[in-house]
C-alpha positions as CSV (number, residue, x, y, z in Angstrom):
1,M,-67.9,41.8,28.7
2,R,-64.8,39.9,27.6
3,R,-63.6,41.5,24.4
4,T,-62.0,38.5,22.8
5,E,-63.4,38.3,19.3
6,V,-62.9,37.3,15.7
7,S,-63.6,39.7,12.9
8,I,-64.4,38.2,9.5
9,D,-63.7,40.6,6.6
10,L,-66.1,39.6,3.9
11,A,-64.7,42.2,1.5
12,A,-61.3,40.5,1.8
13,L,-62.9,37.2,1.0
14,R,-64.4,38.5,-2.2
15,H,-61.1,40.2,-3.0
16,N,-59.2,37.0,-2.6
17,L,-61.6,35.1,-4.9
18,Q,-61.1,37.8,-7.6
19,T,-57.3,37.5,-7.2
20,L,-57.5,33.8,-7.7
21,R,-59.7,34.2,-10.8
22,E,-57.2,36.6,-12.3
23,A,-54.3,34.1,-11.6
24,A,-56.1,31.4,-13.7
25,P,-58.6,33.3,-15.9
26,S,-59.4,30.3,-18.2
27,S,-60.5,28.0,-15.3
28,R,-63.6,27.8,-13.2
29,I,-63.3,27.8,-9.5
30,M,-64.6,25.2,-7.0
31,A,-64.1,27.0,-3.6
32,A,-63.2,24.6,-0.8
33,I,-65.3,25.7,2.2
34,K,-65.2,22.5,4.2
35,A,-64.5,22.4,8.0
36,N,-66.9,25.3,8.7
37,G,-65.3,27.4,5.9
38,Y,-61.9,26.8,7.3
39,G,-63.2,28.3,10.6
40,H,-64.8,31.3,9.0
41,G,-68.4,30.0,9.0
42,L,-69.8,27.6,6.4
43,Q,-72.9,29.6,5.5
44,R,-71.2,32.9,5.9
45,V,-68.5,32.0,3.3
46,A,-71.0,30.4,0.9
47,H,-73.3,33.4,0.9
48,T,-70.3,35.8,0.4
49,L,-68.9,33.7,-2.5
50,N,-72.3,33.8,-4.2
51,N,-70.7,34.2,-7.7
52,V,-68.3,31.3,-7.4
53,D,-68.7,28.5,-9.9
54,A,-69.1,25.7,-7.4
55,L,-68.4,24.8,-3.7
56,G,-66.5,21.9,-2.3
57,V,-67.4,20.4,1.1
58,A,-66.2,17.2,2.8
59,C,-69.5,15.5,3.5
60,V,-73.2,15.4,2.9
61,E,-74.0,17.0,6.3
62,E,-72.1,20.1,5.3
63,A,-73.9,20.2,1.9
64,I,-77.4,19.8,3.4
65,T,-76.6,22.7,5.8
66,L,-75.9,24.9,2.8
67,R,-79.0,23.8,0.8
68,E,-81.2,24.4,3.9
69,A,-79.7,27.9,4.1
70,G,-80.8,28.6,0.5
71,I,-77.5,28.1,-1.2
72,T,-78.2,27.0,-4.8
73,T,-74.6,27.0,-6.1
74,P,-73.4,23.6,-7.3
75,I,-71.8,21.6,-4.5
76,T,-69.3,18.8,-4.7
77,L,-68.8,16.2,-1.9
78,L,-65.0,16.0,-2.0
79,E,-65.0,12.7,-0.1
80,G,-67.9,11.3,-1.9
81,F,-70.4,9.1,-0.1
82,F,-69.5,6.9,2.9
83,H,-72.5,4.6,2.9
84,A,-75.3,3.7,0.5
85,D,-78.0,5.3,2.6
86,E,-76.6,8.8,1.7
87,L,-77.4,8.4,-2.0
88,P,-81.0,9.5,-1.7
89,L,-80.0,12.6,0.1
90,I,-77.3,13.3,-2.5
91,T,-79.8,13.1,-5.3
92,R,-82.5,15.0,-3.5
93,H,-80.3,18.0,-2.9
94,G,-78.7,17.9,-6.3
95,L,-75.2,17.3,-5.1
96,E,-72.2,16.2,-7.1
97,M,-69.6,13.9,-5.6
98,V,-66.1,12.4,-5.9
99,I,-65.6,8.7,-6.4
100,H,-62.3,7.7,-5.1
101,H,-62.5,3.9,-4.4
102,A,-63.6,0.8,-6.2
103,R,-65.9,0.0,-3.2
104,Q,-68.0,3.1,-4.0
105,I,-68.4,1.9,-7.5
106,D,-69.4,-1.6,-6.2
107,I,-72.2,0.1,-4.3
108,L,-73.3,2.2,-7.2
109,E,-73.5,-0.8,-9.5
110,Q,-76.0,-2.4,-7.0
111,Q,-78.3,0.7,-6.9
112,S,-81.3,1.5,-9.0
113,L,-80.9,5.3,-9.5
114,S,-84.0,7.1,-10.6
115,T,-82.3,10.4,-11.4
116,T,-78.9,11.3,-12.8
117,L,-76.0,11.5,-10.4
118,R,-73.0,13.5,-11.5
119,V,-69.6,12.3,-10.3
120,W,-65.9,13.0,-10.5
121,L,-63.4,10.1,-10.6
122,K,-60.4,10.8,-8.4
123,V,-57.1,9.3,-9.4
124,D,-54.2,8.8,-7.0
125,T,-51.1,10.1,-8.7
126,G,-48.9,10.2,-5.6
127,M,-50.7,11.7,-2.7
128,H,-51.6,8.2,-1.6
129,R,-54.6,9.3,0.4
130,L,-57.8,9.1,-1.7
131,G,-58.1,8.1,-5.3
132,V,-58.2,5.0,-7.5
133,P,-54.7,3.7,-8.5
134,A,-53.5,5.5,-11.6
135,E,-52.9,2.2,-13.4
136,G,-56.5,1.2,-12.9
137,A,-58.1,4.6,-13.6
138,R,-59.3,3.6,-17.1
139,L,-61.1,0.5,-15.8
140,Q,-62.8,2.4,-13.0
141,W,-63.9,5.1,-15.5
142,Q,-65.4,2.4,-17.7
143,R,-67.3,0.9,-14.8
144,L,-68.7,4.2,-13.7
145,S,-69.7,5.2,-17.3
146,A,-71.6,1.9,-17.7
147,I,-73.9,2.5,-14.7
148,T,-77.4,3.8,-15.6
149,N,-78.0,7.4,-14.5
150,I,-74.3,8.0,-13.6
151,E,-72.8,11.0,-15.4
152,V,-69.0,11.1,-15.1
153,I,-68.2,14.8,-15.2
154,G,-64.5,14.2,-15.4
155,L,-61.3,13.3,-13.6
156,M,-59.4,14.9,-10.7
157,T,-56.3,14.4,-8.7
158,H,-54.7,16.0,-5.7
159,L,-51.1,17.4,-5.5
160,A,-49.1,16.4,-2.4
161,N,-46.1,18.8,-2.6
162,A,-47.3,21.8,-4.5
163,D,-46.5,24.1,-1.6
164,D,-42.8,23.6,-2.3
165,L,-41.9,25.1,-5.7
166,S,-38.6,23.3,-5.8
167,D,-40.0,19.8,-5.3
168,P,-40.1,17.8,-8.5
169,K,-43.0,15.6,-7.3
170,T,-45.6,18.0,-8.7
171,E,-44.3,17.7,-12.2
172,Q,-44.2,13.9,-11.7
173,Q,-47.9,13.8,-10.6
174,L,-49.0,16.0,-13.5
175,A,-47.2,13.7,-16.0
176,L,-48.7,10.6,-14.5
177,F,-52.2,12.2,-14.5
178,A,-51.8,13.1,-18.2
179,D,-50.5,9.7,-19.0
180,C,-53.3,7.6,-17.4
181,C,-56.2,9.9,-18.2
182,G,-55.1,11.9,-21.2
183,D,-57.5,10.4,-23.8
184,L,-60.5,9.9,-21.4
185,P,-63.4,12.3,-22.0
186,G,-64.6,14.8,-19.5
187,E,-63.4,17.9,-17.6
188,R,-60.3,18.0,-15.4
189,T,-59.5,19.5,-12.0
190,I,-56.1,19.3,-10.4
191,A,-55.0,22.6,-8.8
192,N,-55.3,23.4,-5.1
193,S,-54.3,26.8,-3.8
194,A,-50.6,26.3,-4.2
195,A,-50.9,24.8,-7.7
196,L,-53.2,27.6,-8.8
197,L,-50.7,30.3,-7.7
198,G,-47.4,28.5,-8.4
199,W,-47.9,25.8,-11.0
200,P,-49.7,27.3,-14.1
201,E,-49.3,24.0,-15.9
202,S,-51.7,22.5,-13.4
203,H,-54.6,24.8,-14.4
204,A,-57.4,22.8,-15.9
205,D,-61.1,23.2,-16.5
206,W,-61.5,23.7,-12.7
207,N,-59.3,24.8,-9.9
208,R,-60.0,24.0,-6.2
209,P,-58.6,26.7,-4.0
210,G,-59.0,26.5,-0.2
211,I,-56.6,28.3,2.2
212,S,-55.8,31.1,-0.3
213,L,-59.4,32.2,-0.3
214,Y,-59.0,33.1,3.3
215,G,-55.9,35.2,2.7
216,V,-53.2,32.7,3.7
217,S,-50.2,31.7,1.6
218,P,-50.3,28.1,0.6
219,F,-46.5,28.0,0.2
220,L,-43.8,27.0,2.7
221,N,-42.7,30.1,4.6
222,G,-45.0,32.2,2.5
223,R,-47.2,35.2,3.3
224,G,-50.6,35.9,1.8
225,E,-49.6,39.5,0.9
226,Q,-47.0,38.2,-1.5
227,H,-49.9,37.0,-3.7
228,N,-52.2,40.0,-3.2
229,L,-54.2,38.1,-0.7
230,R,-55.8,39.8,2.3
231,P,-56.5,38.1,5.7
232,V,-60.1,37.4,6.2
233,M,-59.9,36.4,9.9
234,T,-58.5,38.6,12.7
235,L,-58.4,37.4,16.2
236,R,-58.5,40.3,18.7
237,S,-58.6,40.8,22.5
238,E,-57.5,43.4,25.0
239,L,-54.9,44.0,27.6
240,I,-56.6,43.4,31.0
241,A,-53.7,43.9,33.4
242,I,-50.2,45.4,33.6
243,N,-47.9,44.1,36.3
244,Q,-44.6,45.6,37.4
245,L,-42.3,42.6,38.1
246,K,-38.8,42.2,39.4
247,K,-35.7,40.8,37.9
248,G,-35.8,37.0,38.3
249,D,-39.6,36.7,38.7
250,A,-41.0,33.7,37.0
251,I,-44.0,34.1,34.6
252,G,-47.0,31.7,34.4
253,Y,-47.4,28.0,34.9
254,G,-44.2,26.2,35.4
255,G,-42.2,29.4,35.7
256,S,-40.6,28.7,32.3
257,W,-39.7,32.3,31.6
258,H,-37.9,34.6,34.1
259,C,-37.8,38.4,33.9
260,P,-34.2,39.4,32.9
261,E,-34.7,42.8,34.6
262,D,-37.3,44.8,36.4
263,M,-40.1,45.2,33.8
264,A,-43.7,45.6,32.9
265,V,-45.6,42.4,32.0
266,G,-49.0,42.6,30.3
267,V,-51.9,40.1,30.6
268,V,-54.1,39.5,27.5
269,A,-57.6,37.9,27.7
270,V,-57.0,35.0,25.2
271,G,-55.8,31.5,25.6
272,Y,-56.1,28.0,24.3
273,G,-59.7,28.0,25.5
274,D,-60.3,30.4,22.7
275,G,-58.1,28.6,20.1
276,Y,-54.9,30.4,20.6
277,P,-52.1,27.8,20.2
278,R,-51.0,26.2,23.5
279,H,-47.6,25.5,22.0
280,A,-46.8,29.1,20.9
281,Q,-43.3,29.8,22.0
282,S,-42.0,32.7,24.0
283,G,-41.1,35.3,21.4
284,T,-44.3,34.8,19.4
285,P,-45.3,38.3,18.2
286,V,-48.4,40.0,19.4
287,L,-49.7,43.4,18.3
288,I,-50.8,45.9,21.0
289,S,-52.2,49.1,19.5
290,G,-50.4,48.2,16.3
291,K,-47.0,47.7,17.8
292,R,-45.2,44.3,18.2
293,V,-44.4,42.8,21.5
294,S,-43.5,39.3,22.5
295,L,-45.4,36.5,24.2
296,I,-43.6,35.3,27.3
297,G,-44.3,32.2,29.4
298,R,-46.8,29.5,28.8
299,V,-50.2,30.0,27.1
300,S,-53.0,29.4,29.7
301,M,-56.6,28.5,29.0
302,D,-57.9,32.1,29.2
303,M,-54.8,34.3,29.2
304,I,-51.3,35.0,27.8
305,T,-48.6,37.2,29.2
306,V,-46.6,39.6,27.0
307,D,-43.3,41.6,27.4
308,L,-44.1,45.3,27.6
309,R,-40.5,46.6,27.8
310,G,-40.8,48.1,24.3
311,L,-44.2,49.6,24.9
312,P,-44.0,52.0,27.9
313,D,-47.3,53.7,26.9
314,A,-49.4,50.5,27.1
315,R,-52.6,50.8,29.0
316,V,-55.2,48.4,30.3
317,G,-57.9,48.2,27.6
318,D,-55.5,48.5,24.7
319,E,-56.5,46.4,21.6
320,V,-54.5,43.3,21.0
321,V,-54.3,41.5,17.7
322,L,-53.2,37.8,17.9
323,W,-53.3,37.2,14.1
324,G,-54.8,38.7,11.0
325,E,-54.6,42.4,10.1
326,G,-51.0,43.5,10.5
327,L,-49.9,40.1,11.9
328,P,-49.9,37.1,9.5
329,V,-51.4,33.9,10.8
330,E,-48.6,32.1,8.9
331,E,-46.1,33.7,11.3
332,I,-48.0,32.7,14.4
333,A,-48.2,29.1,13.1
334,E,-44.5,29.0,12.6
335,Y,-43.9,30.0,16.2
336,A,-46.4,27.3,17.4
337,S,-44.9,24.6,15.1
338,T,-48.2,24.1,13.3
339,I,-49.9,25.3,10.1
340,P,-52.3,28.2,9.6
341,Y,-55.1,25.8,8.7
342,E,-55.2,24.5,12.3
343,L,-55.3,27.9,13.8
344,L,-58.1,29.2,11.6
345,C,-60.1,26.0,12.2
346,G,-59.4,25.9,15.9
347,V,-61.1,29.1,17.1
348,T,-63.6,28.0,19.8
349,G,-67.3,28.7,20.2
350,R,-66.9,31.1,23.0
351,V,-65.2,33.7,20.8
352,Q,-67.6,36.3,19.5
353,I,-67.7,36.7,15.8
354,V,-68.0,40.1,14.1
355,E,-68.5,40.6,10.4
356,K,-67.1,43.5,8.4
357,G,-67.0,44.5,4.8
358,K,-70.5,43.3,3.9
C-alpha cells in the first residue's frame, strides 16, 4: 500500500486554541473552520474544538454538515446568506450570520420571519472585499435593527494587512472602525489570527482566528513555533527508489536539473496529485529520517526526486516528511511561491488521513 498520508495532531489543535486564548484572555473566540477546516477536516476540527465559544464557516452547507454531525456550538456564516431561500435553513439550524451588503438587508426587509435571527453587521474599513461602506454603517445598522425578529449582535470588520506589523494600515482601519461604529450598541469582533497575536489593540469581545489554530504563523516570513503554535498537519510519504546517476544526467520532466557529479537520487511517492505544490523549486527542503535533503527537478503527479548526496545511509522505505513536524509548512510555501493556506487546503482525497493525539 502506498504510504503517502497526512497525520492530524488533535492534541496540537487543542494546544493552539489554548495558546490563542492566553494571548487574548478577555476575548471570546470564534474559530474559523471553513474550507474543510483549512484542509484538516470540518467535522474533525469542530469535534476537537468542542470548548470553543463559536465556530465560523463560509456558507450554510458547511454549517448544516456540522449540525447533522451533532455539533451544537454556535455557528456563524461569515459570508451570510446568498439567496432568500437559505433563510429557513438558517433559522431551522439556529445559525448566526454576517450581513455585509445592502442587498441582503433589502431581502430581509421583505421577509416575514417567525423566529429571531441573530446577525452581525460587517463594515468595510479598508479591506474592500465584503462589508457595508464605513460612512453608511450607521444607516445600515438602523435598517437592520428596525426589522422584526432581527437581533443585531454587533459589528465586525476585517483587517487587510495585519500580517505585516510595520504596515500602518491596520491602525488606520482600527481608527475608522472606532469612528464609524463607536457609539453603536452591541459586541465587536475585529481580530483575525495576525491581529490576535500582533495587534492587542484589535482585541474586542470576540476574536476570529483561523490559520493560527492549525499551527501556522499568520505573519510574513513567520513560523508557528515563534508563537508557541504546534503544526497540526504533517504530510508524510516514503522513499521508494534510490538511483545511482552520472554527472550530467538530467532529472525528471524537461530535464531542468542536471547532476553536478556522480550521485544518488531518491524518489519519493508524493506529487501534485496528492497536493504537493507543482511549483516547488529545486532546493525545497524535504526530511528523510529526520534529516534535510533537497528537492531536485520538477514535481510530477505522483513523485518527486531528491538529492541524497548528504544522506549516504538512506534506504528505500525511509520515512519522508514533506511539511509539518520538523519542517514548517510556511517554509515549503515560500519555496513554492504560495501561502501555507493553499498547501493545507490542497491535500487531495487520495491521501490517507491518520489522527493522533485524541
